[in-house]
C-alpha positions as CSV (number, residue, x, y, z in Angstrom):
1,X,55.5,-55.6,-72.7
2,X,56.0,-51.8,-72.2
3,X,53.1,-49.7,-71.0
4,X,52.2,-46.4,-72.7
5,X,49.7,-45.1,-70.2
6,X,50.6,-42.7,-67.4
7,X,51.4,-44.2,-64.1
8,X,51.2,-42.8,-60.5
9,X,54.5,-41.0,-60.7
10,X,53.5,-39.4,-64.0
11,X,50.3,-38.2,-62.4
12,X,52.0,-36.8,-59.3
13,X,54.4,-34.9,-61.5
14,X,51.8,-34.0,-64.2
15,X,54.0,-35.5,-66.9
16,X,52.5,-35.1,-70.4
17,X,52.7,-38.0,-72.9
18,X,55.5,-37.3,-75.3
19,X,57.1,-34.6,-73.1
20,X,60.9,-34.7,-72.5
21,X,60.3,-36.0,-69.0
22,X,58.0,-38.7,-70.3
23,X,60.6,-39.8,-72.8
24,X,63.3,-39.7,-70.1
25,X,61.3,-42.0,-67.9
26,X,60.6,-44.5,-70.7
27,X,64.3,-45.0,-71.1
28,X,64.0,-47.2,-68.0
29,X,60.9,-49.2,-68.7
30,X,61.6,-52.0,-66.2
31,X,62.2,-49.5,-63.3
32,X,59.0,-47.6,-64.4
33,X,56.9,-50.7,-64.5
34,X,58.2,-52.2,-61.2
35,X,57.6,-48.8,-59.5
36,X,54.0,-48.8,-60.7
37,X,53.5,-52.5,-59.9
38,X,54.6,-51.7,-56.3
39,X,52.1,-48.9,-56.2
40,X,49.3,-51.1,-57.4
41,X,50.2,-53.9,-55.0
42,X,49.8,-51.5,-52.1
43,X,46.9,-49.3,-53.2
44,X,44.9,-51.6,-55.5
45,X,45.4,-55.0,-53.8
46,X,43.1,-58.0,-54.3
47,X,42.8,-58.5,-50.5
48,X,42.3,-55.6,-48.0
49,X,41.7,-57.6,-44.8
50,X,45.0,-56.6,-43.1
51,X,44.7,-52.9,-43.9
52,X,41.8,-51.1,-45.4
53,X,42.1,-48.8,-48.4
54,X,41.3,-45.7,-46.3
55,X,44.0,-46.7,-43.8
56,X,46.5,-47.1,-46.6
57,X,45.7,-43.7,-48.2
58,X,45.7,-42.1,-44.8
59,X,49.2,-43.3,-44.1
60,X,50.2,-42.1,-47.7
61,X,48.8,-38.6,-47.1
62,X,50.5,-38.4,-43.8
63,X,53.9,-39.5,-45.1
64,X,53.8,-37.4,-48.2
65,X,52.9,-34.4,-46.1
66,X,55.7,-35.1,-43.6
67,X,58.1,-35.1,-46.6
68,X,56.7,-31.7,-47.7
69,X,55.7,-33.0,-51.1
70,X,52.6,-31.0,-52.0
71,X,52.0,-32.8,-55.3
72,X,52.2,-36.2,-53.8
73,X,50.1,-35.2,-50.9
74,X,47.4,-33.9,-53.2
75,X,47.6,-37.1,-55.2
76,X,47.0,-39.3,-52.2
77,X,44.4,-37.0,-50.8
78,X,42.3,-37.7,-53.9
79,X,42.7,-41.4,-53.3
80,X,41.9,-41.0,-49.7
81,X,38.6,-39.2,-50.5
82,X,37.8,-41.7,-53.2
83,X,38.3,-44.5,-50.7
84,X,35.5,-43.0,-48.6
85,X,37.3,-40.7,-46.1
86,X,35.1,-37.9,-44.8
87,X,36.1,-34.3,-44.3
88,X,36.8,-34.7,-40.6
89,X,39.1,-37.7,-41.0
90,X,40.8,-36.0,-43.9
91,X,41.4,-32.9,-41.9
92,X,42.6,-34.9,-38.9
93,X,45.3,-36.7,-40.9
94,X,46.6,-33.4,-42.3
95,X,46.6,-31.8,-38.8
96,X,48.5,-34.8,-37.6
97,X,51.1,-34.4,-40.3
98,X,51.4,-30.7,-39.6
99,X,52.1,-31.4,-36.0
100,X,54.6,-34.1,-36.9
101,X,56.9,-32.2,-39.3
102,X,60.5,-32.4,-38.3
103,X,64.0,-32.5,-39.8
104,X,65.4,-36.0,-39.8
105,X,66.7,-38.6,-39.6
106,X,67.5,-38.5,-35.9
107,X,67.2,-40.7,-32.9
108,X,69.3,-42.8,-30.6
109,X,71.4,-45.7,-31.8
110,X,71.6,-48.8,-29.5
111,X,74.8,-50.0,-31.0
112,X,77.8,-48.8,-29.0
113,X,79.9,-48.0,-32.1
114,X,77.2,-45.7,-33.5
115,X,76.0,-43.9,-30.3
116,X,78.2,-40.9,-31.1
117,X,76.0,-40.3,-34.1
118,X,72.8,-40.2,-32.1
119,X,70.8,-37.0,-32.5
120,X,67.8,-35.8,-30.5
121,X,64.5,-35.0,-32.2
122,X,60.8,-35.0,-31.9
123,X,59.2,-38.1,-30.4
124,X,55.9,-37.7,-32.1
125,X,52.5,-39.4,-31.3
126,X,49.2,-38.4,-32.7
127,X,47.9,-35.5,-30.6
128,X,44.8,-36.2,-28.4
129,X,42.7,-33.7,-30.4
130,X,43.1,-35.8,-33.6
131,X,43.5,-39.1,-31.9
132,X,39.8,-39.0,-31.0
133,X,38.9,-38.6,-34.6
134,X,41.4,-41.1,-36.1
135,X,40.8,-43.8,-33.5
136,X,43.5,-45.9,-31.8
137,X,44.1,-48.1,-34.8
138,X,44.8,-45.4,-37.3
139,X,46.6,-43.2,-34.8
140,X,49.0,-46.1,-34.0
141,X,49.6,-46.5,-37.7
142,X,50.6,-42.9,-38.1
143,X,52.8,-43.1,-35.0
144,X,54.5,-46.1,-36.6
145,X,54.9,-44.2,-39.9
146,X,56.4,-41.2,-38.1
147,X,58.9,-43.5,-36.4
148,X,60.0,-45.1,-39.7
149,X,60.3,-41.8,-41.5
150,X,62.3,-40.0,-38.9
151,X,63.7,-42.5,-36.4
152,X,64.0,-45.9,-38.0
153,X,67.0,-46.6,-35.9
154,X,64.7,-46.7,-32.9
155,X,62.3,-49.4,-34.3
156,X,61.9,-52.0,-31.6
157,X,59.6,-54.9,-30.5
158,X,58.0,-52.5,-28.0
159,X,57.1,-50.1,-30.8
160,X,55.5,-52.9,-32.7
161,X,53.7,-54.0,-29.6
162,X,51.7,-50.7,-29.6
163,X,50.4,-51.6,-33.1
164,X,49.4,-55.1,-31.9
165,X,47.6,-53.6,-28.9
166,X,45.7,-51.3,-31.3
167,X,44.4,-54.2,-33.3
168,X,47.0,-54.6,-36.1
169,X,47.9,-58.1,-37.2
170,X,51.3,-59.2,-38.2
171,X,50.3,-59.0,-41.9
172,X,48.9,-55.5,-41.3
173,X,52.1,-54.3,-39.6
174,X,54.2,-55.6,-42.5
175,X,51.8,-53.8,-45.0
176,X,52.2,-50.5,-43.1
177,X,55.9,-50.8,-43.1
178,X,56.0,-51.7,-46.8
179,X,53.8,-48.6,-47.4
180,X,56.2,-46.3,-45.7
181,X,59.2,-47.9,-47.4
182,X,57.6,-47.6,-50.8
183,X,56.6,-44.0,-50.2
184,X,60.1,-43.1,-49.2
185,X,61.3,-44.5,-52.5
186,X,58.5,-43.0,-54.7
187,X,58.9,-39.6,-53.2
188,X,62.6,-39.6,-53.9
189,X,61.9,-40.6,-57.5
190,X,59.4,-37.7,-57.8
191,X,61.9,-35.3,-56.3
192,X,64.7,-36.5,-58.5
193,X,62.6,-36.3,-61.6
194,X,61.4,-32.8,-60.8
195,X,65.0,-31.7,-60.6
196,X,65.8,-33.3,-63.9
197,X,62.6,-31.7,-65.4
198,X,64.0,-28.3,-64.5
199,X,67.0,-29.0,-66.5
200,X,65.2,-30.3,-69.6
201,X,64.9,-27.9,-72.6
202,X,61.1,-27.8,-72.8
203,X,58.4,-27.6,-70.2
204,X,57.6,-31.1,-69.0
205,X,55.0,-30.6,-66.4
206,X,51.3,-29.9,-66.5
207,X,48.6,-29.7,-63.9
208,X,47.9,-32.7,-61.8
209,X,45.2,-34.8,-63.4
210,X,41.7,-34.1,-62.1
211,X,41.1,-37.8,-61.6
212,X,44.3,-39.8,-60.8
213,X,42.4,-43.0,-61.0
214,X,42.4,-42.5,-64.8
215,X,46.2,-42.8,-64.6
216,X,46.5,-45.7,-62.1
217,X,45.6,-48.6,-64.4
218,X,49.1,-49.5,-65.7
219,X,49.8,-53.1,-65.0
220,X,52.8,-55.2,-66.0
221,X,52.0,-57.4,-68.9
222,X,48.7,-55.7,-69.7
């Protein structure tokens, strides 16, 4: 059954019901519903033992900021605050993202046939000033997210070992990696739709909703 409510992507873009961009999105209902289902699975899961809600939103804020997507960053910041993040933790995540901005992808290929395509770049780790606020567990999560965003070719058992040492379980590491992968996809969808919106005949964007939770209740089959 198709959904008529706004989803997370609509909220990030400020899509108005019935607008040209809304109508454009609804031409692909399965894609729209699966995208929202992935969002809900990661940010409204039934079980949070492997990764807490504040940890999930912290990673989302960090990744969205690294991508330079102000609308998505604001969207996930609201979720981060709603999940209980205090001002100091919020500011530390944004400071971490600011220090980690780079132009990627880059990194060193291990495969001999690809090594000519290796490119140097920032090897980022959460700065000591914010690491003390974030703690080792969340800091290692952001380190991992930065690696996957900019240097996925350098992912290795040793890199995963730092997450284990910081207290992440195998399930938690998988969840973190899924978060980063989903965000990479969602942010590209948002960027693509924004380009399309600029080409549509009527204004399709409005202000970001004051409370994104109101627009995060779309569920497949509901």
